[in-house]
Structure formats: structure tokens, C-alpha cells
N, C-alpha and C positions, 0 to 999 in steps of 0.2 A: 503495498498498500505506500503510494506517493503523497506525503502531505501537499508537494508540489513546493514556491521559494514561499518562506517566512521572515522573512530578509524585511528589519522595520517591525518586526512585531515584538511583545515583551510580553513569556509565559512564566506564572509562580502552579512549581510544582509541589502540592505538601509531602512529605516523607518521604523525600528526593535524595537520603545518602546512602541510598542501597535499594537492593534486587531492583523492582519492575520502577520506583520513583526516577533512580540513579539513572535508569538504561532509559525511560521519556525522557527524561531533562538533554542526555546525549542524544538523542533522536529532533527533539525540536532543538537545539544547539547546531546539528548537522544542516537543517535545513534552513537554519539564516537567523533563528530568531534567538533574542537575550532570555537568558533563562536566570528566574530567582528561584532556588533549591531549599525548602527547609529543612530543619532536624532540630532535635529537641537543642543540640550543643552548637555553640560555635564551630565550636575547630572540628566535631566532625561534618556540619555544615559546609564548614572552608576546602576541609581535604574531598567531601564531592566535589563541590564547585571546580577546584584545582583536577582533579579527574574529567570532568569534562570539557575543560579549556575554557579561553578567553570570553567567550561568549556568556558565561556561566559565572553568577555569585551565589554565596553562602546567606543564608540569612535566620539565627536560631530562632525558633518561634513551633511552642510546642502549638498542636494542633486545635488540639480545643481553650487556648488561652486566647479571649477576645482581644485585649488588649497585645497583647505580643501580633495578633495576627493586623490589628490594625497598623500597629508599626511597620510593620511588611507591606501591606498593601501602599502607605504612606512612603517607604523607603521606595517601592519600585516603581511610584508615581515621579518623585521626585529623581529618582537615580536615569531611571529610560523615557520617561513622558507617554507610560499609557500598561493599561493594562487586558491585553487583547486575548490572551489565552489561561485558566483557569483551569490543573488538573487537580484533583482532591483523590488524593493517593494514601494518604496516613492513614494506617487503620491498625485493629488490635486485638489482641483475644483472652484476655484472663478469665472467660468464664466456659472452659473446658470442662465438660460434663453433663451429666441429665440437667435438666430446665428445674425440675422441683429439688436440686438441690443446690441451684446458685443462689447468692445473700446479694443483697441489694447494692452492695459498694462494688461488685462484679458486674452487675449487670448496668447499672453507673456510668462506670468507666468504659464496656463496650459499648454502647448507646453514644456515649459521649463526644468518644474520638470515632466511630464511623458512621453515627448519621448527624450529632448535632454539626461537630468539624463544617464538614461541607456545605451542609447548609449556611450556617456563619460567613461561612469564607465566601461564597456566591451573590448571598447576600450586601456585604460589605466589596467585591469587585465589582458587583451592578451598579451599585451607587456610587462607587469613586469613580466608576469608568463607562465599564462597560453597555447600560443601560442609555446613553449618551449615544455613544460610539459604535456598540458591537462587540462580538466577542464570542469567544465558544469557551465550555466547561466540560471539563470529562472528567466521571468519575470512575473510579475504579469500585468493583462492586464484586461480581465473584458467582462462578457456577450454582454453589452452595445456596443463591437464594432462591434456587427451582430443584432443590431436592433436600433430603432431609438421611440425615447422616448424624447415627452415635457419635456424644459427645459435642457437639457444634451447632446445637442446635439456639444457643443463645446468637453466635455468628453469625451464624446463616439466618438467621431474624434481622438482624443490624442490616443484613447484606441487601433481604428483599423490599427490607424499607428503603434501600437506597434505590434502590431499581423503580419503586410506586415515587419517592421525593427526585425521581431523576425527572420520569414523566410527567410529574408536578410543574416542574418548573421550566420543563420547556413548555409547556403551556401558560404558565404565568407571563413568564420574560420573552415570550414571542413577540415581536417578527425581531427583533436588535440580537436577541442572545441565542445562539443553541446552548440545548443542552443534553451530550450522550453519555454512555458507560460504555465500560468494558468486562465481561463478566470472563477472567481468565480461568482454567483450572489448575493442575498441578505442576508446577512453574519451579524450575531450580531458583529457590532464591532459599536465606538464611533462615527464615522464619517459618518456611514451610520443607525445611528437608528431614524434619521428621516421615513424610508422606511417602520421601524417595532417597533417600543417603543408602538406607539395608532394602531399598526391594526396588532401583530403578532400570532392572530389568521385567519386574514383575508389572510397573508400570508402563515401563515402554510396549509392552507386549497385550497390554490390556489397551492400550489405546490406538483410535483408527489409525494416527499416521505415522504411528512405530516407533515415536521416543516421547520423553516429556518435554513439557513447555519448555521455554527461557527468557529472560526476562525480554530479550529482545522482541521476541514473538508480540508481546504486550506492548510492547514500547510503540510498535511499527502502527499499531492501530489506535494507539491514544493520538499518535501525529498526524497521522491520515484523519481523524476524528477534529481535531484541533482544525485542519487547513481547509483551505478553496475544494481542493478536492471532492471535500462533506457537507457540500455550502447550501446541499437542499435533505441535509440529514439532521434530523432533531428529536429527540424522544427515542432514542434507541439504544437497546441492548444487545451486544455488539459479544455473542459468546466467541472464546480466542481459548480454545479448548483440546485444539488437537481430534476431536471427536470422544473426548472421555462421558460426558453426557449421555452418550448416544446410546454404549452399551458398553461393557467391558466384550471386547472381541479376541480375547484371548484364548478362548472356546471354537476360535474360527480359523487359528492360526496352522499352519501344520505342523505335525509334531508337536504340540504344545500340549500340555500337562494338564487337561480337564482338570485334575485334584488342585491346581494351585487355588491360595487362597487371592481373592479377586485384591487389587492392588489398588482398585478404588475406595473399599470398606478399611482399610489403615487410617486411623486417626490419630492424630498428632496430640502428644503430651501435654500440659497443665500450660498453658501460656503462649502455644502456636497454633499460627493462623496458617488454613490453606491455601496458602499462595504469596 
């Protein structure tokens, strides 16, 4: 997916210091955009920006901290003069386990980061720039929004909510602002390593395209949705999972062990997310 030329545009990527976030920042910068990527610490934000290149700068901001978000919005406008693209990528999952075993603090943290933060950053970007000048917002959802898995009920509920919020915002902010989302499957990131590190051959065999996802797979889709090639796309949820949500295809592979435990049934330990 080619986003086209993004020269002269500015993007903010929350949760941009690793995984899908840093890959998205790099894809946007490669297309010509200036990128402000956020992380909880300035050190990690700066390190990520350095790895992306001269078009990227880091900014310390916890995604759910409204004052930090406001400072980042102001910094971006003061430094680059516009906010044309917003990628709401920051996510967390402290609530692994059955829903009835969750406490309020884990529920609140999951919803604060995975649901409230994208609404917060979108509202700030819209009021500061996009409502008058236009722009594109891309949220990171998950294939978990569309299925049920042991231990991931709270996380998947938050991602299902983001799917709804994406479409709601696309309606409310039209026609000047487009709002879309990507829904990744199992991707080679640190947060998802429990899903693939010890099981990669099984995950690959169970995946229709024969491999697990890479951050660049998701980043390319994010950059596409942010660019002019997607100018008639809004309210869309693009599943990027190599066919993992279709079915466990390992049973159809020549010579596959039909008794192998499905890789897609493996769930991460406490504190891990499936992307």
C-alpha cells in the first residue's frame, strides 16, 4: 500500500517508541512527513526518533495524561505548523484473565489507555487544527475486537469499543477529518512475544499466508490510510492478520500434524497484549 507523497504534512504517533508505533512513524517519515512520536519517557522517545531519522522527533507523553497530550499538540503546532495525521497506537493490557476476576483498577487502566486516550488525542487534534484544515486519524484496534478468547476479554472489549468509536468519530468529524482503524493479528512485537516466540512455526502454519505479522505490515496499512490514496475511505476497519481470523488453516497444510494445538488459542501471560 503506497500512501503517496506526504511531504509537508505532520503526523503524531502515540506509543511510538517500539513495535507497530515506531514502524508506523518510519513509514510516515519515509513518505515525507514530519513525525512526532510519543513515549512515556523522553529518553525512549528520543531514541526512537533517532532511529526513524531526521524527520522524526520524540516527545514524552503518557497517552492518557491530558496535560501531556495538550503539550504535545502545542509543541507539534509550534514546531511544524500543522497536525495532518494522528495515529492513536498506544495500548495496554493489565487485565489478563476471566472478566469476573478483574478489579476496577485494571478495568480503568485498560479503558483509559485503549479507549479514552484515542478519544482525547483526536479531540485535541481536531480542535487545534484538523476541524478547520482537514486531516486523517488512524486508530490501532485488534482482530480481538471481533472474536472471543480466553483471558483477553477486557482487552478485546476495549478494542471492540475502539472499532465503534472509530466509526462514530468518522461520522461526527466528516467531511473534513477521515477516521479509520487497523486491526492487527499476531505481530512480531515485544508485547506480543508470548503469542509467537515459543510457537512461531505453529502460528505460521495456522496463518493463511504462512507467517506471523511484522510491524511493517501494519505500518504500511497505517500510512496508506493516512495518505491521499485513501481519500475516499473513512469509518473503515482494515484487518491485517495474514488470514488468522479466517480459520486455523494448519489442518489443510500438506503433512501438517492435525493434533497440533492451534497457535491461535495461545494467550499471553498477565500484562501482555496480542499485538
